[in-house]
N, CA, C and O atoms as a Tinker XYZ file with bonds, in Angstrom:
   392  protein
     1  N      0.885000   -1.024000    0.341000    73     2
     2  CA     0.128000    0.127000    0.018000    64     1     3
     3  C      1.325000    1.473000   -0.304000    63     2     4     5
     4  O      1.537000    2.264000   -1.224000    81     3
     5  N      1.916000    1.169000    1.045000    73     3     6
     6  CA     2.900000    2.709000    0.756000    64     5     7
     7  C      3.459000    2.543000   -0.161000    63     6     8     9
     8  O      3.737000    3.669000   -0.572000    81     7
     9  N      3.961000    1.606000   -1.015000    73     7    10
    10  CA     5.123000    1.605000   -1.727000    64     9    11
    11  C      4.020000    2.236000   -3.241000    63    10    12    13
    12  O      4.579000    2.884000   -4.126000    81    11
    13  N      2.760000    1.988000   -3.315000    73    11    14
    14  CA     1.859000    2.636000   -4.715000    64    13    15
    15  C      0.704000    3.802000   -4.240000    63    14    16    17
    16  O     -0.296000    4.290000   -4.767000    81    15
    17  N      1.591000    4.005000   -2.626000    73    15    18
    18  CA     0.661000    5.567000   -2.885000    64    17    19
    19  C     -0.502000    5.504000   -1.840000    63    18    20    21
    20  O     -1.530000    4.959000   -2.241000    81    19
    21  N     -0.488000    6.039000   -0.401000    73    19    22
    22  CA    -1.767000    5.804000   -0.401000    64    21    23
    23  C     -2.705000    7.012000   -0.508000    63    22    24    25
    24  O     -3.879000    7.017000   -0.141000    81    23
    25  N     -1.734000    8.501000   -1.309000    73    23    26
    26  CA    -3.092000    8.929000   -2.291000    64    25    27
    27  C     -3.649000    8.106000   -2.974000    63    26    28    29
    28  O     -4.855000    7.873000   -2.887000    81    27
    29  N     -2.863000    7.533000   -3.763000    73    27    30
    30  CA    -3.677000    7.107000   -4.916000    64    29    31
    31  C     -5.017000    5.837000   -4.128000    63    30    32    33
    32  O     -6.191000    5.629000   -4.435000    81    31
    33  N     -4.398000    5.418000   -3.384000    73    31    34
    34  CA    -4.846000    4.638000   -3.096000    64    33    35
    35  C     -6.062000    4.439000   -2.791000    63    34    36    37
    36  O     -6.744000    3.472000   -3.131000    81    35
    37  N     -6.542000    5.787000   -1.817000    73    35    38
    38  CA    -7.439000    6.036000   -1.642000    64    37    39
    39  C     -8.284000    7.153000   -2.637000    63    38    40    41
    40  O     -9.445000    7.352000   -2.280000    81    39
    41  N     -7.826000    7.882000   -3.821000    73    39    42
    42  CA    -8.212000    8.260000   -4.920000    64    41    43
    43  C     -8.995000    7.340000   -5.515000    63    42    44    45
    44  O     -9.974000    7.794000   -6.107000    81    43
    45  N     -8.744000    5.489000   -5.529000    73    43    46
    46  CA    -9.906000    4.700000   -6.187000    64    45    47
    47  C    -10.438000    4.388000   -5.301000    63    46    48    49
    48  O    -11.026000    3.386000   -5.707000    81    47
    49  N    -10.770000    4.545000   -4.011000    73    47    50
    50  CA   -12.495000    4.960000   -3.572000    64    49    51
    51  C    -12.924000    6.020000   -3.517000    63    50    52    53
    52  O    -13.287000    6.477000   -2.433000    81    51
    53  N    -13.012000    6.726000   -4.663000    73    51    54
    54  CA   -13.757000    7.980000   -4.302000    64    53    55
    55  C    -15.461000    7.770000   -4.586000    63    54    56    57
    56  O    -16.202000    8.751000   -4.639000    81    55
    57  N    -15.750000    6.975000   -4.683000    73    55    58
    58  CA   -16.922000    6.921000   -4.731000    64    57    59
    59  C    -17.060000    7.428000   -3.072000    63    58    60    61
    60  O    -17.336000    8.551000   -2.650000    81    59
    61  N    -16.825000    6.432000   -2.468000    73    59    62
    62  CA   -17.216000    6.399000   -0.988000    64    61    63
    63  C    -16.046000    7.225000   -0.080000    63    62    64    65
    64  O    -16.133000    7.444000    1.128000    81    63
    65  N    -15.045000    7.585000   -0.878000    73    63    66
    66  CA   -14.160000    9.253000    0.187000    64    65    67
    67  C    -13.985000   10.149000   -0.765000    63    66    68    69
    68  O    -13.760000    9.708000   -1.892000    81    67
    69  N    -14.014000   10.880000   -0.667000    73    67    70
    70  CA   -14.064000   12.627000   -1.080000    64    69    71
    71  C    -12.610000   12.989000   -0.119000    63    70    72    73
    72  O    -12.436000   13.163000    1.087000    81    71
    73  N    -11.525000   13.003000   -1.544000    73    71    74
    74  CA   -10.551000   12.365000   -0.914000    64    73    75
    75  C     -9.817000   14.165000   -1.546000    63    74    76    77
    76  O     -9.897000   14.686000   -2.658000    81    75
    77  N     -9.141000   14.667000   -0.235000    73    75    78
    78  CA    -8.089000   16.353000   -0.627000    64    77    79
    79  C     -6.620000   16.325000   -0.383000    63    78    80    81
    80  O     -6.143000   16.271000    0.751000    81    79
    81  N     -5.889000   16.364000   -1.516000    73    79    82
    82  CA    -4.390000   16.620000   -0.321000    64    81    83
    83  C     -4.451000   17.340000   -0.697000    63    82    84    85
    84  O     -4.933000   17.790000   -1.737000    81    83
    85  N     -3.618000   17.867000    0.614000    73    83    86
    86  CA    -2.767000   19.254000    0.722000    64    85    87
    87  C     -1.068000   18.870000    0.989000    63    86    88    89
    88  O     -0.568000   17.959000    1.648000    81    87
    89  N     -0.377000   20.067000    0.114000    73    87    90
    90  CA     0.812000   19.800000    0.567000    64    89    91
    91  C      1.060000   20.543000    0.934000    63    90    92    93
    92  O      0.859000   21.708000    0.592000    81    91
    93  N      1.899000   19.869000    2.256000    73    91    94
    94  CA     2.117000   20.364000    3.459000    64    93    95
    95  C      3.702000   21.545000    3.340000    63    94    96    97
    96  O      4.123000   22.327000    4.193000    81    95
    97  N      4.279000   21.223000    1.878000    73    95    98
    98  CA     5.017000   22.759000    1.987000    64    97    99
    99  C      4.730000   23.457000    1.413000    63    98   100   101
   100  O      5.603000   24.162000    0.905000    81    99
   101  N      3.039000   23.767000    1.059000    73    99   102
   102  CA     2.187000   24.595000    1.341000    64   101   103
   103  C      2.383000   25.645000    2.220000    63   102   104   105
   104  O      1.905000   25.289000    3.297000    81   103
   105  N      2.907000   26.908000    2.316000    73   103   106
   106  CA     2.666000   28.107000    3.219000    64   105   107
   107  C      0.808000   27.980000    3.997000    63   106   108   109
   108  O      0.517000   28.332000    5.140000    81   107
   109  N      0.007000   27.489000    3.137000    73   107   110
   110  CA    -1.541000   27.983000    3.866000    64   109   111
   111  C     -1.770000   26.734000    4.139000    63   110   112   113
   112  O     -2.820000   26.563000    4.759000    81   111
   113  N     -0.858000   25.312000    3.780000    73   111   114
   114  CA    -1.722000   23.987000    4.238000    64   113   115
   115  C     -2.536000   23.876000    5.413000    63   114   116   117
   116  O     -3.537000   23.159000    5.398000    81   115
   117  N     -2.087000   24.723000    6.746000    73   115   118
   118  CA    -2.802000   24.609000    7.616000    64   117   119
   119  C     -3.901000   25.397000    7.624000    63   118   120   121
   120  O     -4.833000   25.100000    8.372000    81   119
   121  N     -3.978000   26.665000    6.693000    73   119   122
   122  CA    -5.065000   26.803000    6.932000    64   121   123
   123  C     -6.121000   26.141000    5.619000    63   122   124   125
   124  O     -7.247000   26.621000    5.490000    81   123
   125  N     -5.678000   25.097000    4.754000    73   123   126
   126  CA    -6.678000   24.736000    4.038000    64   125   127
   127  C     -6.989000   23.614000    4.752000    63   126   128   129
   128  O     -7.638000   22.868000    4.019000    81   127
   129  N     -6.792000   23.028000    6.106000    73   127   130
   130  CA    -7.037000   22.320000    6.266000    64   129   131
   131  C     -8.092000   22.258000    7.055000    63   130   132   133
   132  O     -9.043000   21.481000    6.976000    81   131
   133  N     -7.787000   23.568000    8.244000    73   131   134
   134  CA    -8.860000   24.189000    8.756000    64   133   135
   135  C     -9.872000   24.542000    8.644000    63   134   136   137
   136  O    -10.709000   24.280000    9.507000    81   135
   137  N    -10.177000   25.269000    7.541000    73   135   138
   138  CA   -10.837000   25.762000    6.007000    64   137   139
   139  C    -11.652000   25.019000    5.993000    63   138   140   141
   140  O    -12.778000   25.296000    6.407000    81   139
   141  N    -11.221000   23.470000    5.355000    73   139   142
   142  CA   -11.828000   22.487000    4.699000    64   141   143
   143  C    -12.801000   21.438000    5.950000    63   142   144   145
   144  O    -13.693000   20.654000    5.626000    81   143
   145  N    -12.229000   21.760000    7.686000    73   143   146
   146  CA   -12.487000   21.066000    8.265000    64   145   147
   147  C    -12.960000   19.431000    8.127000    63   146   148   149
   148  O    -14.006000   18.805000    8.304000    81   147
   149  N    -12.183000   19.254000    7.893000    73   147   150
   150  CA   -12.314000   17.500000    7.178000    64   149   151
   151  C    -12.660000   16.364000    8.925000    63   150   152   153
   152  O    -12.560000   16.675000   10.112000    81   151
   153  N    -12.963000   15.391000    8.414000    73   151   154
   154  CA   -13.819000   14.694000    9.496000    64   153   155
   155  C    -12.467000   13.757000    9.633000    63   154   156   157
   156  O    -12.070000   13.661000   10.795000    81   155
   157  N    -11.732000   13.087000    8.693000    73   155   158
   158  CA   -10.643000   11.869000    9.256000    64   157   159
   159  C     -9.298000   13.169000    8.066000    63   158   160   161
   160  O     -9.449000   13.660000    6.947000    81   159
   161  N     -8.209000   13.244000    9.022000    73   159   162
   162  CA    -6.919000   13.888000    8.342000    64   161   163
   163  C     -5.417000   12.754000    8.691000    63   162   164   165
   164  O     -4.727000   12.535000    9.686000    81   163
   165  N     -5.437000   12.247000    7.250000    73   163   166
   166  CA    -4.724000   11.156000    7.407000    64   165   167
   167  C     -2.892000   11.947000    6.733000    63   166   168   169
   168  O     -2.775000   12.389000    5.590000    81   167
   169  N     -1.903000   11.932000    7.609000    73   167   170
   170  CA    -0.457000   12.566000    6.789000    64   169   171
   171  C      0.331000   11.771000    7.785000    63   170   172   173
   172  O     -0.005000   11.348000    8.891000    81   171
   173  N      2.029000   11.615000    6.798000    73   171   174
   174  CA     3.022000   11.061000    7.275000    64   173   175
   175  C      3.906000   11.550000    7.963000    63   174   176   177
   176  O      4.658000   12.517000    7.836000    81   175
   177  N      3.643000   10.292000    9.195000    73   175   178
   178  CA     4.779000   11.249000   10.307000    64   177   179
   179  C      6.132000   10.988000   10.073000    63   178   180   181
   180  O      6.799000   10.613000   11.037000    81   179
   181  N      6.676000   11.113000    8.966000    73   179   182
   182  CA     8.271000   11.324000    8.610000    64   181   183
   183  C      7.745000   12.831000    8.164000    63   182   184   185
   184  O      8.558000   13.671000    8.552000    81   183
   185  N      6.833000   13.306000    7.595000    73   183   186
   186  CA     7.088000   14.600000    6.676000    64   185   187
   187  C      7.276000   15.587000    7.740000    63   186   188   189
   188  O      6.429000   15.617000    8.633000    81   187
   189  N      8.336000   16.457000    7.776000    73   187   190
   190  CA     8.890000   17.716000    8.883000    64   189   191
   191  C      7.955000   18.550000    8.135000    63   190   192   193
   192  O      6.965000   17.844000    8.326000    81   191
   193  N      7.564000   19.415000    7.502000    73   191   194
   194  CA     6.824000   20.073000    6.877000    64   193   195
   195  C      5.849000   20.153000    8.256000    63   194   196   197
   196  O      5.986000   20.957000    9.178000    81   195
   197  N      4.666000   18.929000    8.119000    73   195   198
   198  CA     3.526000   18.509000    9.238000    64   197   199
   199  C      3.763000   19.069000   10.355000    63   198   200   201
   200  O      2.953000   19.934000   10.688000    81   199
   201  N      4.854000   18.796000   11.237000    73   199   202
   202  CA     5.264000   19.181000   12.112000    64   201   203
   203  C      5.616000   20.257000   12.445000    63   202   204   205
   204  O      5.690000   20.640000   13.613000    81   203
   205  N      5.932000   21.018000   11.272000    73   203   206
   206  CA     5.914000   22.145000   11.777000    64   205   207
   207  C      4.824000   23.223000   11.909000    63   206   208   209
   208  O      5.046000   24.096000   12.747000    81   207
   209  N      3.277000   23.316000   10.961000    73   207   210
   210  CA     2.217000   23.225000   11.079000    64   209   211
   211  C      1.119000   22.592000   12.151000    63   210   212   213
   212  O     -0.094000   22.797000   12.089000    81   211
   213  N      1.667000   21.934000   12.957000    73   211   214
   214  CA     0.381000   21.173000   13.337000    64   213   215
   215  C      1.714000   20.790000   14.835000    63   214   216   217
   216  O      2.804000   20.221000   14.778000    81   215
   217  N      1.079000   21.316000   15.846000    73   215   218
   218  CA     1.136000   20.960000   17.391000    64   217   219
   219  C      0.737000   19.720000   17.565000    63   218   220   221
   220  O      1.622000   19.316000   18.319000    81   219
   221  N     -0.023000   18.769000   17.386000    73   219   222
   222  CA    -1.009000   18.084000   17.600000    64   221   223
   223  C     -0.075000   16.488000   17.145000    63   222   224   225
   224  O     -0.255000   15.389000   17.669000    81   223
   225  N      0.776000   16.781000   16.190000    73   223   226
   226  CA     1.352000   16.223000   15.346000    64   225   227
   227  C      2.277000   15.632000   16.301000    63   226   228   229
   228  O      2.347000   14.429000   16.554000    81   227
   229  N      3.032000   16.625000   16.850000    73   227   230
   230  CA     4.111000   16.441000   18.063000    64   229   231
   231  C      3.711000   15.586000   19.625000    63   230   232   233
   232  O      4.425000   15.049000   20.472000    81   231
   233  N      2.227000   15.775000   19.497000    73   231   234
   234  CA     2.212000   15.914000   20.693000    64   233   235
   235  C      1.618000   14.178000   20.707000    63   234   236   237
   236  O      1.672000   13.511000   21.740000    81   235
   237  N      1.207000   13.766000   19.729000    73   235   238
   238  CA     0.700000   12.143000   18.895000    64   237   239
   239  C      2.220000   11.701000   18.768000    63   238   240   241
   240  O      2.290000   10.854000   19.658000    81   239
   241  N      2.934000   11.743000   18.438000    73   239   242
   242  CA     4.779000   11.146000   18.361000    64   241   243
   243  C      3.867000    9.834000   18.276000    63   242   244   245
   244  O      2.721000    9.639000   17.871000    81   243
   245  N      5.373000    8.590000   19.116000    73   243   246
   246  CA     4.824000    7.913000   18.601000    64   245   247
   247  C      4.228000    7.069000   19.721000    63   246   248   249
   248  O      4.471000    5.935000   20.133000    81   247
   249  N      3.579000    7.781000   19.982000    73   247   250
   250  CA     2.350000    6.870000   21.513000    64   249   251
   251  C      1.075000    7.140000   21.520000    63   250   252   253
   252  O      0.849000    8.247000   21.030000    81   251
   253  N      0.172000    6.592000   21.867000    73   251   254
   254  CA    -1.324000    6.674000   22.173000    64   253   255
   255  C     -1.563000    7.856000   22.948000    63   254   256   257
   256  O     -0.592000    8.218000   23.612000    81   255
   257  N     -2.505000    8.486000   23.029000    73   255   258
   258  CA    -2.675000    9.459000   23.709000    64   257   259
   259  C     -3.807000    9.922000   23.672000    63   258   260   261
   260  O     -4.428000    9.598000   22.660000    81   259
   261  N     -4.485000   10.740000   24.578000    73   259   262
   262  CA    -6.229000   10.884000   24.711000    64   261   263
   263  C     -6.173000   12.687000   24.712000    63   262   264   265
   264  O     -5.550000   13.268000   25.600000    81   263
   265  N     -6.839000   13.387000   23.703000    73   263   266
   266  CA    -6.539000   14.840000   23.786000    64   265   267
   267  C     -7.624000   15.004000   24.000000    63   266   268   269
   268  O     -8.501000   14.216000   23.647000    81   267
   269  N     -7.900000   16.474000   24.871000    73   267   270
   270  CA    -9.027000   16.750000   25.383000    64   269   271
   271  C     -9.295000   17.811000   25.513000    63   270   272   273
   272  O     -8.677000   18.365000   26.422000    81   271
   273  N     -9.978000   18.397000   24.989000    73   271   274
   274  CA   -10.800000   20.471000   24.689000    64   273   275
   275  C    -11.726000   20.311000   25.017000    63   274   276   277
   276  O    -12.733000   19.801000   24.526000    81   275
   277  N    -11.233000   21.203000   26.874000    73   275   278
   278  CA   -12.720000   21.650000   27.322000    64   277   279
   279  C    -12.946000   23.090000   26.986000    63   278   280   281
   280  O    -12.228000   24.080000   27.123000    81   279
   281  N    -14.695000   22.845000   26.289000    73   279   282
   282  CA   -15.031000   23.969000   26.494000    64   281   283
   283  C    -16.396000   23.834000   27.799000    63   282   284   285
   284  O    -17.396000   23.121000   27.887000    81   283
   285  N    -15.693000   25.096000   28.816000    73   283   286
   286  CA   -16.491000   25.506000   29.650000    64   285   287
   287  C    -17.762000   26.134000   29.642000    63   286   288   289
   288  O    -18.719000   25.937000   30.391000    81   287
   289  N    -17.624000   27.017000   28.569000    73   287   290
   290  CA   -18.613000   28.035000   28.233000    64   289   291
   291  C    -19.774000   27.105000   27.687000    63   290   292   293
   292  O    -20.899000   27.381000   28.103000    81   291
   293  N    -19.623000   25.800000   26.616000    73   291   294
   294  CA   -21.329000   25.229000   26.892000    64   293   295
   295  C    -21.167000   24.444000   27.140000    63   294   296   297
   296  O    -21.771000   23.654000   26.414000    81   295
   297  N    -20.285000   23.703000   28.301000    73   295   298
   298  CA   -20.390000   23.053000   29.296000    64   297   299
   299  C    -19.999000   21.278000   28.448000    63   298   300   301
   300  O    -20.671000   20.262000   28.624000    81   299
   301  N    -19.048000   21.372000   27.776000    73   299   302
   302  CA   -19.234000   20.072000   27.056000    64   301   303
   303  C    -17.174000   19.834000   26.833000    63   302   304   305
   304  O    -16.321000   20.547000   27.362000    81   303
   305  N    -16.960000   18.785000   26.026000    73   303   306
   306  CA   -15.669000   17.979000   25.900000    64   305   307
   307  C    -15.563000   17.812000   24.674000    63   306   308   309
   308  O    -16.562000   17.336000   24.135000    81   307
   309  N    -14.090000   18.195000   23.585000    73   307   310
   310  CA   -13.892000   17.641000   22.545000    64   309   311
   311  C    -13.036000   16.269000   23.154000    63   310   312   313
   312  O    -12.446000   16.487000   24.212000    81   311
   313  N    -12.928000   15.025000   22.645000    73   311   314
   314  CA   -11.821000   13.738000   23.326000    64   313   315
   315  C    -11.822000   13.613000   21.965000    63   314   316   317
   316  O    -12.892000   13.520000   21.363000    81   315
   317  N    -10.230000   13.591000   21.107000    73   315   318
   318  CA    -9.634000   12.994000   20.417000    64   317   319
   319  C     -8.851000   11.793000   21.159000    63   318   320   321
   320  O     -8.266000   12.096000   22.199000    81   319
   321  N     -8.792000   10.514000   20.735000    73   319   322
   322  CA    -8.659000    9.361000   21.250000    64   321   323
   323  C     -7.100000    9.224000   19.672000    63   322   324   325
   324  O     -7.241000    9.308000   18.452000    81   323
   325  N     -5.889000    9.011000   20.468000    73   323   326
   326  CA    -5.000000    7.960000   19.277000    64   325   327
   327  C     -4.518000    6.706000   20.106000    63   326   328   329
   328  O     -4.098000    6.377000   21.216000    81   327
   329  N     -4.889000    6.154000   18.697000    73   327   330
   330  CA    -4.307000    4.198000   19.372000    64   329   331
   331  C     -3.568000    3.911000   17.702000    63   330   332   333
   332  O     -3.861000    4.180000   16.537000    81   331
   333  N     -2.555000    3.265000   18.377000    73   331   334
   334  CA    -1.654000    2.099000   17.094000    64   333   335
   335  C     -2.613000    1.413000   16.483000    63   334   336   337
   336  O     -3.734000    1.158000   16.922000    81   335
   337  N     -2.052000    1.058000   15.245000    73   335   338
   338  CA    -2.614000    0.183000   14.748000    64   337   339
   339  C     -1.348000   -0.761000   13.820000    63   338   340   341
   340  O     -0.155000   -0.469000   13.904000    81   339
   341  N     -1.798000   -1.757000   13.069000    73   339   342
   342  CA    -0.616000   -2.491000   11.891000    64   341   343
   343  C     -1.834000   -2.538000   10.770000    63   342   344   345
   344  O     -3.027000   -2.827000   10.872000    81   343
   345  N     -1.214000   -2.229000    9.933000    73   343   346
   346  CA    -1.883000   -2.496000    8.481000    64   345   347
   347  C     -0.926000   -3.388000    7.485000    63   346   348   349
   348  O      0.258000   -3.437000    7.153000    81   347
   349  N     -2.292000   -4.129000    7.183000    73   347   350
   350  CA    -1.177000   -5.251000    6.516000    64   349   351
   351  C     -1.967000   -5.206000    4.913000    63   350   352   353
   352  O     -2.126000   -6.274000    4.322000    81   351
   353  N     -2.228000   -4.473000    4.560000    73   351   354
   354  CA    -3.651000   -4.354000    3.456000    64   353   355
   355  C     -4.536000   -2.885000    3.362000    63   354   356   357
   356  O     -5.029000   -2.288000    4.318000    81   355
   357  N     -4.573000   -2.594000    2.306000    73   355   358
   358  CA    -5.364000   -1.388000    2.426000    64   357   359
   359  C     -6.408000   -0.683000    2.175000    63   358   360   361
   360  O     -6.844000    0.437000    1.909000    81   359
   361  N     -6.755000   -2.292000    2.450000    73   359   362
   362  CA    -9.069000   -2.200000    3.287000    64   361   363
   363  C     -8.402000   -2.259000    4.528000    63   362   364   365
   364  O     -9.286000   -2.683000    5.273000    81   363
   365  N     -7.319000   -2.086000    5.259000    73   363   366
   366  CA    -7.312000   -1.710000    6.683000    64   365   367
   367  C     -7.229000    0.172000    6.941000    63   366   368   369
   368  O     -7.744000    0.725000    7.913000    81   367
   369  N     -6.589000    0.787000    6.003000    73   367   370
   370  CA    -6.733000    2.399000    5.859000    64   369   371
   371  C     -8.523000    2.601000    5.412000    63   370   372   373
   372  O     -9.325000    3.169000    6.152000    81   371
   373  N     -8.813000    2.107000    4.300000    73   371   374
   374  CA    -9.800000    2.403000    3.864000    64   373   375
   375  C    -10.879000    2.433000    4.881000    63   374   376   377
   376  O    -11.501000    3.475000    5.088000    81   375
   377  N    -11.245000    0.826000    5.826000    73   375   378
   378  CA   -12.082000    1.174000    6.834000    64   377   379
   379  C    -12.159000    1.963000    7.712000    63   378   380   381
   380  O    -13.249000    2.129000    8.259000    81   379
   381  N    -10.377000    3.112000    8.348000    73   379   382
   382  CA   -10.108000    3.307000    9.298000    64   381   383
   383  C    -11.059000    5.115000    8.247000    63   382   384   385
   384  O    -11.805000    6.090000    8.338000    81   383
   385  N    -10.387000    4.502000    7.619000    73   383   386
   386  CA   -11.234000    6.326000    7.145000    64   385   387
   387  C    -12.022000    6.771000    6.864000    63   386   388   389
   388  O    -11.985000    7.969000    6.584000    81   387
   389  N    -13.702000    5.698000    6.750000    73   387   390
   390  CA   -14.677000    5.167000    6.386000    64   389   391
   391  C    -15.207000    5.014000    7.951000    63   390   392
   392  O    -16.288000    4.475000    8.187000    81   391
């Protein structure tokens, strides 16, 4: 899957996945992602440009972590949970995206 390119493989699922590829070298990359407000963001862990624009990437690192965003004004929290999984087949990643 990784040798054929993740974006290419996900693009083959265009009936089920609305894919937008953002070049992390673009100065407006983070703004584009924030503006699009996607339900899922996939990034390459070794991409140095992603680490520069997203502190969350640094926080995730190589560990499982739960990030909790408190919003006391609305009496709610937003929970983002990180978990590590092995991928042996492209369908594994597609299943996570869907």
